[in-house]
One Martini backbone bead per residue (centre of mass of N, CA, C, O) as a GRO file, in nm:
protein
  229
    1MET     BB    1  -0.541   0.491  -2.602
    2ARG     BB    2  -0.509   0.181  -2.592
    3ARG     BB    3  -0.271   0.176  -2.395
    4THR     BB    4  -0.416   0.323  -2.166
    5LEU     BB    5  -0.641   0.110  -2.133
    6PHE     BB    6  -0.456  -0.128  -2.067
    7LEU     BB    7  -0.327   0.000  -1.812
    8PHE     BB    8  -0.592   0.032  -1.660
    9ILE     BB    9  -0.665  -0.270  -1.645
   10GLN     BB   10  -0.404  -0.368  -1.514
   11SER     BB   11  -0.412  -0.179  -1.259
   12ASN     BB   12  -0.713  -0.309  -1.181
   13SER     BB   13  -0.617  -0.559  -1.009
   14ILE     BB   14  -0.714  -0.435  -0.737
   15LEU     BB   15  -0.996  -0.583  -0.743
   16LEU     BB   16  -0.915  -0.856  -0.626
   17PRO     BB   17  -0.894  -0.744  -0.321
   18LEU     BB   18  -1.128  -0.533  -0.297
   19ILE     BB   19  -1.392  -0.688  -0.318
   20PRO     BB   20  -1.354  -0.888  -0.077
   21GLY     BB   21  -1.284  -0.661   0.123
   22LEU     BB   22  -1.566  -0.521   0.119
   23LEU     BB   23  -1.737  -0.775   0.191
   24ARG     BB   24  -1.557  -0.822   0.472
   25PHE     BB   25  -1.532  -0.556   0.637
   26PRO     BB   26  -1.750  -0.596   0.879
   27TYR     BB   27  -1.583  -0.877   0.990
   28ILE     BB   28  -1.310  -0.794   1.024
   29GLU     BB   29  -1.044  -0.701   1.161
   30LYS     BB   30  -0.962  -0.378   1.239
   31SER     BB   31  -0.645  -0.394   1.175
   32TYR     BB   32  -0.717  -0.426   0.843
   33ARG     BB   33  -0.881  -0.171   0.735
   34PRO     BB   34  -0.667   0.026   0.619
   35PHE     BB   35  -0.601  -0.151   0.372
   36ILE     BB   36  -0.882  -0.152   0.239
   37LEU     BB   37  -0.898   0.158   0.211
   38LEU     BB   38  -0.647   0.181   0.031
   39LEU     BB   39  -0.761   0.024  -0.206
   40LEU     BB   40  -0.991   0.221  -0.263
   41ILE     BB   41  -0.814   0.470  -0.312
   42GLY     BB   42  -0.650   0.341  -0.541
   43PHE     BB   43  -0.888   0.306  -0.736
   44ILE     BB   44  -0.970   0.601  -0.751
   45ASN     BB   45  -0.693   0.694  -0.860
   46GLU     BB   46  -0.709   0.539  -1.128
   47ILE     BB   47  -0.948   0.696  -1.239
   48ILE     BB   48  -0.826   0.979  -1.220
   49SER     BB   49  -0.578   0.918  -1.396
   50PHE     BB   50  -0.727   0.839  -1.653
   51ILE     BB   51  -0.867   1.113  -1.690
   52SER     BB   52  -0.615   1.296  -1.678
   53ILE     BB   53  -0.465   1.179  -1.925
   54ASN     BB   54  -0.699   1.243  -2.135
   55ILE     BB   55  -0.705   1.559  -2.069
   56PHE     BB   56  -0.385   1.643  -1.962
   57LYS     BB   57  -0.153   1.415  -2.022
   58THR     BB   58  -0.154   1.375  -1.697
   59ASN     BB   59  -0.091   1.224  -1.340
   60GLU     BB   60   0.104   1.355  -1.128
   61VAL     BB   61  -0.069   1.492  -0.914
   62SER     BB   62  -0.243   1.250  -0.820
   63SER     BB   63  -0.004   1.058  -0.765
   64ASN     BB   64   0.143   1.234  -0.548
   65LEU     BB   65  -0.093   1.242  -0.352
   66TYR     BB   66  -0.118   0.936  -0.317
   67LEU     BB   67   0.160   0.877  -0.196
   68LEU     BB   68   0.099   1.012   0.073
   69VAL     BB   69  -0.147   0.844   0.151
   70GLU     BB   70  -0.012   0.569   0.137
   71ALA     BB   71   0.204   0.612   0.350
   72MET     BB   72   0.013   0.678   0.590
   73PHE     BB   73  -0.150   0.411   0.582
   74LEU     BB   74   0.088   0.215   0.617
   75PHE     BB   75   0.191   0.324   0.883
   76TYR     BB   76  -0.078   0.276   1.033
   77GLN     BB   77  -0.093  -0.025   0.990
   78PHE     BB   78   0.168  -0.085   1.155
   79HIS     BB   79   0.070   0.048   1.414
   80VAL     BB   80  -0.175  -0.154   1.471
   81TRP     BB   81   0.047  -0.398   1.467
   82GLY     BB   82   0.292  -0.235   1.668
   83PHE     BB   83   0.414   0.025   1.567
   84LEU     BB   84   0.442   0.232   1.812
   85LYS     BB   85   0.185   0.170   1.988
   86SER     BB   86   0.280   0.320   2.281
   87LYS     BB   87   0.402   0.571   2.075
   88ASP     BB   88   0.247   0.821   1.941
   89LYS     BB   89   0.455   1.053   1.921
   90ALA     BB   90   0.663   0.894   1.756
   91PHE     BB   91   0.473   0.833   1.521
   92TYR     BB   92   0.409   1.127   1.441
   93LEU     BB   93   0.701   1.199   1.385
   94PHE     BB   94   0.751   0.994   1.164
   95THR     BB   95   0.522   1.090   0.969
   96GLY     BB   96   0.607   1.392   0.966
   97VAL     BB   97   0.872   1.361   0.812
   98PHE     BB   98   0.737   1.260   0.547
   99ALA     BB   99   0.548   1.498   0.504
  100ILE     BB  100   0.771   1.711   0.483
  101MET     BB  101   0.919   1.583   0.248
  102TRP     BB  102   0.683   1.617   0.050
  103ILE     BB  103   0.651   1.925   0.070
  104ILE     BB  104   0.934   2.002  -0.023
  105GLU     BB  105   0.932   1.854  -0.299
  106GLU     BB  106   0.640   1.944  -0.412
  107ILE     BB  107   0.615   2.251  -0.319
  108LEU     BB  108   0.890   2.403  -0.286
  109PHE     BB  109   1.012   2.246  -0.562
  110GLY     BB  110   0.777   2.180  -0.771
  111GLN     BB  111   0.714   1.836  -0.811
  112ILE     BB  112   0.398   1.772  -0.860
  113THR     BB  113   0.446   1.755  -1.196
  114SER     BB  114   0.641   1.524  -1.103
  115ASN     BB  115   0.860   1.310  -0.996
  116SER     BB  116   0.899   1.168  -0.654
  117ARG     BB  117   1.180   1.025  -0.566
  118ILE     BB  118   1.268   1.062  -0.269
  119PHE     BB  119   1.003   0.984  -0.131
  120VAL     BB  120   0.959   0.704  -0.255
  121ILE     BB  121   1.224   0.573  -0.163
  122SER     BB  122   1.191   0.628   0.141
  123TYR     BB  123   0.908   0.487   0.197
  124SER     BB  124   0.982   0.214   0.071
  125PHE     BB  125   1.205   0.148   0.272
  126ALA     BB  126   1.031   0.164   0.527
  127VAL     BB  127   0.821  -0.055   0.450
  128THR     BB  128   1.023  -0.285   0.421
  129LEU     BB  129   1.122  -0.283   0.717
  130LEU     BB  130   0.842  -0.322   0.846
  131GLY     BB  131   0.784  -0.593   0.710
  132ILE     BB  132   1.024  -0.750   0.827
  133ASN     BB  133   0.955  -0.699   1.126
  134GLN     BB  134   0.675  -0.838   1.116
  135ILE     BB  135   0.772  -1.118   1.032
  136ASN     BB  136   0.952  -1.170   1.276
  137TYR     BB  137   0.722  -1.157   1.481
  138ILE     BB  138   0.548  -1.388   1.370
  139ILE     BB  139   0.761  -1.615   1.390
  140ILE     BB  140   0.813  -1.582   1.707
  141HIS     BB  141   0.492  -1.527   1.833
  142GLU     BB  142   0.346  -1.717   1.622
  143ASP     BB  143   0.165  -2.035   1.548
  144LYS     BB  144   0.086  -1.993   1.279
  145LYS     BB  145   0.058  -2.055   0.965
  146LEU     BB  146   0.204  -1.859   0.739
  147LEU     BB  147   0.019  -1.932   0.474
  148ARG     BB  148  -0.243  -1.847   0.682
  149ASN     BB  149  -0.133  -1.550   0.714
  150GLY     BB  150  -0.235  -1.245   0.624
  151ARG     BB  151  -0.002  -1.064   0.731
  152PHE     BB  152   0.229  -1.218   0.598
  153ILE     BB  153   0.136  -1.184   0.302
  154LEU     BB  154   0.130  -0.879   0.298
  155CYS     BB  155   0.433  -0.836   0.366
  156ILE     BB  156   0.540  -0.975   0.119
  157GLY     BB  157   0.410  -0.779  -0.079
  158PHE     BB  158   0.545  -0.524   0.023
  159ILE     BB  159   0.840  -0.606  -0.022
  160ILE     BB  160   0.829  -0.662  -0.322
  161PHE     BB  161   0.712  -0.389  -0.421
  162TYR     BB  162   0.916  -0.179  -0.273
  163ILE     BB  163   1.176  -0.284  -0.389
  164TYR     BB  164   1.092  -0.245  -0.684
  165GLN     BB  165   1.035   0.059  -0.664
  166ILE     BB  166   1.326   0.137  -0.619
  167LEU     BB  167   1.429   0.022  -0.887
  168TYR     BB  168   1.240   0.188  -1.066
  169GLU     BB  169   1.340   0.470  -0.985
  170GLY     BB  170   1.632   0.415  -1.071
  171ALA     BB  171   1.569   0.352  -1.375
  172LEU     BB  172   1.464   0.649  -1.442
  173TYR     BB  173   1.764   0.776  -1.430
  174VAL     BB  174   1.845   0.654  -1.686
  175ASN     BB  175   2.051   0.724  -1.958
  176PRO     BB  176   2.046   0.617  -2.288
  177TYR     BB  177   2.320   0.790  -2.374
  178LEU     BB  178   2.514   0.717  -2.096
  179ASP     BB  179   2.402   0.424  -2.027
  180ASP     BB  180   2.464   0.073  -2.038
  181ASN     BB  181   2.190  -0.003  -1.850
  182PHE     BB  182   1.925   0.057  -2.012
  183GLU     BB  183   1.802  -0.221  -2.076
  184THR     BB  184   1.756  -0.309  -1.784
  185SER     BB  185   1.585  -0.065  -1.700
  186ASN     BB  186   1.360  -0.113  -1.907
  187LEU     BB  187   1.269  -0.389  -1.792
  188ILE     BB  188   1.188  -0.284  -1.514
  189ILE     BB  189   0.969  -0.090  -1.614
  190LEU     BB  190   0.793  -0.298  -1.782
  191PHE     BB  191   0.744  -0.504  -1.526
  192PHE     BB  192   0.570  -0.346  -1.318
  193GLY     BB  193   0.280  -0.430  -1.402
  194ASN     BB  194   0.318  -0.734  -1.346
  195LEU     BB  195   0.392  -0.710  -1.049
  196ASN     BB  196   0.132  -0.573  -0.959
  197PHE     BB  197  -0.046  -0.814  -1.028
  198LEU     BB  198   0.092  -1.027  -0.841
  199VAL     BB  199   0.051  -0.868  -0.575
  200ASN     BB  200  -0.262  -0.861  -0.591
  201ILE     BB  201  -0.288  -1.163  -0.551
  202LEU     BB  202  -0.168  -1.170  -0.271
  203TYR     BB  203  -0.377  -0.978  -0.146
  204ALA     BB  204  -0.622  -1.159  -0.203
  205ILE     BB  205  -0.530  -1.392  -0.027
  206ALA     BB  206  -0.508  -1.228   0.236
  207VAL     BB  207  -0.806  -1.143   0.258
  208PHE     BB  208  -0.912  -1.443   0.299
  209LEU     BB  209  -0.717  -1.467   0.575
  210ILE     BB  210  -0.869  -1.277   0.734
  211PRO     BB  211  -0.986  -1.245   1.031
  212GLU     BB  212  -1.241  -1.240   1.228
  213GLU     BB  213  -1.410  -1.080   1.453
  214THR     BB  214  -1.422  -1.103   1.787
  215LYS     BB  215  -1.703  -1.203   1.978
  216LEU     BB  216  -1.886  -1.170   2.237
  217PRO     BB  217  -2.142  -1.358   2.365
  218PHE     BB  218  -2.185  -1.101   2.557
  219THR     BB  219  -2.363  -0.819   2.581
  220LEU     BB  220  -2.505  -0.560   2.738
  221GLU     BB  221  -2.768  -0.574   2.576
  222LYS     BB  222  -2.827  -0.876   2.618
  223LEU     BB  223  -2.829  -0.867   2.927
  224ASN     BB  224  -3.068  -0.669   2.957
  225ASN     BB  225  -3.273  -0.846   2.804
  226MET     BB  226  -3.260  -1.087   2.999
  227GLU     BB  227  -3.354  -0.931   3.254
  228ARG     BB  228  -3.629  -0.844   3.136
  229GLY     BB  229  -3.721  -1.150   3.075
   0.00000   0.00000   0.00000
């Protein structure tokens, strides 16, 4: 019970970016809002997982459902940033492939009560590539200082986290009785919580760097009021 509580507190380092994200939500550029909503959903999932572990001794069902939601939100986040921006049908096809992959692994093969390795590795690899592509775009097309660019910091966090998640999933495959690399794999698994904490710090920094939405000096309503005056 104590270890579970410790893991719950550690995993809820997500509050570091979530709290300022919610406070700034009405004012930030709309293109960043899917990420803030994903943080909120992630926090809710942590609470559900904590309750599920203590009642049912497992959180696999809620975690696997969250993985699908996370993947869809991240893909949509990159979409509003420019990924297949003017090709909605191609984007829906892209996300549909991953949704079908999740359904096949979780529903048809009945893996929803266990770890969904293939889906996690696949969408983690996709997010990593999308993050690298976005960073390349920022470097080439934007003049802002990179360390003050919220999108750049977010993508760095995505790349670090999802590359490590691929390593983490691979480490879970290692058999302690058959593989000589078990000790290394165990270190990778144990460090995952610490890495999650560090990445959430990056996300928190990025949230503070998200620009506010630009508003036109005159809206139609203001113009009408001026004419009436």
